[in-house]
Structure formats: structure tokens, C-alpha cells
C-alpha positions as CSV (number, residue, x, y, z in Angstrom):
1,X,20.4,12.2,-57.5
2,X,22.4,9.1,-56.7
3,X,25.2,9.5,-54.2
4,X,27.7,7.5,-52.3
5,X,27.6,8.5,-48.6
6,X,31.0,9.0,-47.0
7,X,29.6,9.6,-43.5
8,X,26.4,8.6,-41.7
9,X,23.7,11.1,-42.6
10,X,20.5,11.2,-40.5
11,X,17.5,10.6,-42.8
12,X,19.7,9.5,-45.7
13,X,21.7,6.5,-44.7
14,X,25.0,5.2,-43.4
15,X,28.5,5.7,-44.6
16,X,29.2,3.5,-47.7
17,X,25.5,3.4,-48.7
18,X,24.5,4.3,-52.3
19,X,21.4,6.5,-51.9
20,X,19.0,8.5,-53.9
21,X,18.4,12.1,-52.7
22,X,16.9,15.3,-54.0
23,X,19.3,17.2,-56.3
24,X,19.1,20.4,-54.3
25,X,19.9,18.6,-51.1
26,X,22.9,16.9,-52.8
27,X,24.3,20.0,-54.4
28,X,23.7,22.4,-51.5
29,X,24.5,20.2,-48.5
30,X,25.9,16.7,-49.0
31,X,28.5,17.3,-51.8
32,X,29.9,20.7,-50.6
33,X,30.3,19.4,-47.0
34,X,32.2,16.3,-48.2
35,X,29.5,13.9,-46.8
36,X,29.0,12.2,-50.1
37,X,30.3,11.7,-53.6
38,X,28.3,11.5,-56.8
39,X,27.7,7.9,-57.7
40,X,29.6,8.2,-61.1
41,X,31.0,5.1,-62.9
42,X,34.5,5.9,-61.7
43,X,33.3,6.5,-58.1
44,X,31.3,3.3,-58.1
45,X,34.4,1.4,-59.3
46,X,36.3,2.7,-56.2
47,X,33.4,2.2,-53.9
48,X,34.7,-1.1,-52.4
49,X,38.0,0.5,-51.6
50,X,36.2,3.4,-50.0
51,X,34.0,1.0,-48.0
52,X,37.1,-0.6,-46.6
53,X,38.4,2.8,-45.5
54,X,35.0,3.7,-44.0
55,X,34.9,0.5,-42.1
56,X,38.3,1.2,-40.7
57,X,37.3,4.7,-39.7
58,X,34.2,3.4,-38.0
59,X,36.2,0.9,-36.0
60,X,38.6,3.7,-34.9
61,X,35.8,6.0,-34.0
62,X,34.1,3.3,-32.0
63,X,37.3,2.5,-30.1
64,X,37.7,6.2,-29.2
65,X,34.1,6.4,-28.1
66,X,34.5,3.3,-25.9
67,X,37.6,4.8,-24.3
68,X,35.7,8.0,-23.5
69,X,32.7,6.0,-22.1
70,X,35.1,4.1,-19.8
71,X,36.5,7.3,-18.5
72,X,33.1,8.9,-17.9
73,X,31.2,5.9,-16.5
74,X,30.6,6.1,-12.8
75,X,31.6,9.8,-12.4
76,X,29.4,12.1,-10.4
77,X,28.1,15.6,-10.6
78,X,26.2,17.3,-7.8
79,X,23.6,20.0,-7.5
80,X,22.1,21.9,-4.5
81,X,18.6,23.3,-5.1
82,X,15.6,24.5,-3.1
83,X,13.2,21.7,-2.3
84,X,9.9,21.2,-0.5
85,X,9.1,18.9,2.3
86,X,8.3,16.0,0.0
87,X,11.7,16.3,-1.8
88,X,10.3,18.0,-4.9
89,X,12.4,20.8,-6.3
90,X,11.0,24.2,-6.8
91,X,13.0,24.3,-10.1
92,X,14.7,21.5,-12.0
93,X,18.0,20.2,-13.2
94,X,18.2,20.2,-17.0
95,X,20.4,18.4,-19.6
96,X,22.2,21.7,-20.2
97,X,22.9,21.9,-16.4
98,X,24.3,18.4,-16.4
99,X,26.5,18.9,-19.5
100,X,27.9,22.1,-18.0
101,X,28.7,20.4,-14.7
102,X,30.4,17.5,-16.5
103,X,32.6,20.0,-18.4
104,X,33.4,22.0,-15.3
105,X,34.2,19.2,-13.0
106,X,35.6,16.5,-15.3
107,X,36.7,18.4,-18.3
108,X,34.6,16.5,-20.9
109,X,32.6,18.6,-23.4
110,X,29.3,16.8,-23.8
111,X,26.5,17.7,-26.2
112,X,23.4,18.1,-24.1
113,X,21.4,16.3,-26.8
114,X,23.5,13.1,-26.1
115,X,22.1,12.9,-22.6
116,X,19.3,10.3,-22.3
117,X,17.1,12.5,-20.1
118,X,13.4,12.3,-21.0
119,X,12.5,15.2,-18.7
120,X,14.4,17.6,-16.3
121,X,15.1,16.2,-12.8
122,X,12.6,17.6,-10.3
123,X,13.4,15.8,-7.1
124,X,16.3,15.3,-4.7
125,X,18.2,12.0,-4.7
126,X,20.8,10.2,-6.9
127,X,19.8,9.8,-10.5
128,X,21.6,7.7,-13.1
129,X,21.8,9.4,-16.5
130,X,23.1,7.7,-19.7
131,X,25.3,9.6,-22.2
132,X,25.1,8.4,-25.8
133,X,28.6,8.7,-27.1
134,X,28.5,6.6,-30.3
135,X,26.0,4.1,-31.7
136,X,25.7,1.3,-29.1
137,X,28.3,3.0,-26.9
138,X,27.1,4.9,-23.8
139,X,28.4,6.0,-20.4
140,X,26.3,6.2,-17.2
141,X,27.0,9.0,-14.7
142,X,25.4,9.8,-11.4
143,X,23.6,13.1,-10.9
144,X,23.2,13.9,-7.2
145,X,20.6,16.5,-6.2
146,X,20.6,17.7,-2.6
147,X,18.2,20.0,-0.9
148,X,19.5,23.5,0.0
149,X,20.3,23.6,3.7
150,X,20.2,19.9,4.1
151,X,17.6,17.2,3.8
152,X,14.0,18.5,4.0
153,X,12.2,17.8,7.3
154,X,9.9,14.9,7.0
155,X,6.2,15.5,7.7
156,X,5.4,13.8,11.1
157,X,2.9,11.0,10.7
158,X,-0.4,11.4,12.6
159,X,-0.6,9.5,15.9
160,X,-2.9,6.5,15.8
161,X,-6.3,7.0,17.4
162,X,-7.0,5.3,20.7
163,X,-8.6,1.9,20.5
164,X,-11.7,3.1,22.3
165,X,-12.0,6.0,19.9
166,X,-11.7,3.7,16.9
167,X,-14.2,1.2,18.2
168,X,-17.7,1.7,16.8
169,X,-20.6,1.3,19.2
170,X,-22.5,-1.9,18.7
171,X,-25.9,-1.5,17.1
172,X,-28.5,-3.5,19.0
173,X,-31.9,-3.4,17.3
174,X,-35.1,-4.2,19.3
175,X,-35.2,-7.6,17.8
176,X,-31.6,-8.3,18.7
177,X,-32.3,-7.2,22.4
178,X,-35.3,-9.5,22.5
179,X,-33.2,-12.4,21.2
180,X,-30.6,-11.7,23.8
181,X,-33.1,-11.6,26.7
182,X,-34.7,-14.9,25.5
183,X,-31.3,-16.5,25.4
184,X,-30.5,-15.3,28.9
185,X,-33.9,-16.7,30.1
186,X,-33.2,-20.1,28.5
187,X,-29.8,-20.2,30.3
188,X,-31.5,-19.5,33.6
189,X,-34.0,-22.4,33.0
190,X,-31.2,-24.8,32.2
191,X,-29.4,-23.8,35.4
192,X,-32.5,-24.4,37.5
193,X,-33.0,-27.9,35.9
194,X,-29.4,-28.8,36.6
195,X,-29.8,-27.7,40.2
196,X,-33.0,-29.8,40.6
197,X,-31.3,-32.9,39.0
198,X,-28.3,-32.5,41.4
199,X,-30.7,-32.3,44.4
200,X,-32.6,-35.4,43.3
201,X,-29.3,-37.2,42.9
202,X,-28.3,-36.3,46.4
203,X,-31.6,-37.5,47.8
204,X,-31.3,-40.8,46.0
205,X,-27.8,-41.2,47.4
206,X,-29.0,-40.6,51.0
207,X,-31.8,-43.2,50.6
208,X,-29.3,-45.8,49.4
209,X,-27.0,-45.1,52.3
210,X,-29.9,-45.4,54.8
211,X,-30.9,-48.7,53.3
212,X,-27.4,-50.0,53.5
213,X,-27.1,-49.0,57.2
214,X,-30.4,-50.8,57.9
215,X,-29.1,-54.0,56.3
216,X,-25.9,-53.9,58.3
217,X,-27.9,-53.6,61.6
218,X,-30.0,-56.6,60.8
219,X,-26.9,-58.6,59.9
220,X,-25.4,-57.8,63.3
221,X,-28.6,-58.9,65.2
222,X,-28.6,-62.3,63.4
């Protein structure tokens, strides 16, 4: 059955649309509730006039919704619940809880289905929750969840192990020990060669000095 929608209808269309729906749905739901009109010739002739009225109504509804969003945005509701040491709640804060708190504290009746909450809140802290008031119009409120009896005690971090306890013993294999001993022997040999070279250099220096003194003596005799 062809109808002209007077209001937005989920699954059917928006206000002002001409739609085709099941006859039973039209006669039992849409027509009796005033959500639509039969798309007769006379109604189709007045459709443009109705569309203008629908557009004006939508604008007014949007303005009202925006005013409500402005009043709600930034408001807070608080909850106190039992929580474990990690801040996890033993229970949860649901959309129904939040809607009831908004009504009690701020006087706004909110449909819990309008709350953009994928799952109940299950941990302490401040959570931002969006409320869908109208298409493309939303308010954001703060939901503060505190632990019963104050903030839960933090679990103390384990003390770092002492450096000597963390250090792993060096693993010397027999081959590594042999290489170390050979390296030490090589260093001793180098040290002995250096000492011999130093002694030889000292001896040469003494011989040169002796020769110089002898030359000086001969010069004095002459």
C-alpha cells in the first residue's frame, strides 16, 4: 500500500516520503496512529504543502533538541561502588542507572536507549557518555565512578633485585680458560722482552758516556 509518511518511521522512511508498505502494517499501525496518510490523488496534490509543514516542524524539533543538548552537556552524575585493587568494579553502572541519575540530579527524563553506551561501565574513573537527543544532535555528560571507601590501595611494586643477584656467573669453558692462560703467558713474554731492551739501552748509554769521558781526558793532556 502506498502511503505519505507524516513522521519519521524506522524501517519505512522519513517524514514527507512516499513509501510502499504492507497493507496490514498500514491499516493496523501507520494510519491509525497518524504517522501516515494514504497516497490518494487528493493527498498527493497537497503533499508539497504538507512537506513544507513537515520541514518547519523538523526545524522546530531540532531547535528544541539543540537547546536541551546545550543544557545537558558538561553535567555530571556520580556513583559510588565496590571496587577491587585494580579499580575494577564488582558490579557495573548501566545505562538505566545513568538515566535515573540524570533525572534525579538534573531533572531531565532521558530514554536509556538514547545513551551511547556500548557496554556497562565496569571500572572507577571519569567516563564521557553521549546522549543522542535528535538526529545529529547530542549532549555529552560526565559519569564519575568512585570506589566505596575511597580510592583502592595500589599494589606495591616488587623491589628490584640486587645487582649481584641479577648478575649471571660467567661461563668459562676449558677452551676459554686455555686461551686466557695463553694470553697471560704472551703478556709475560712481552714484559720480559721490554725489560731486556731497556737494560740493553742503559748499557749502551753507559758505554757512550765512558767513551765521551775518555775523549775529554785526552783533550786535556794535549
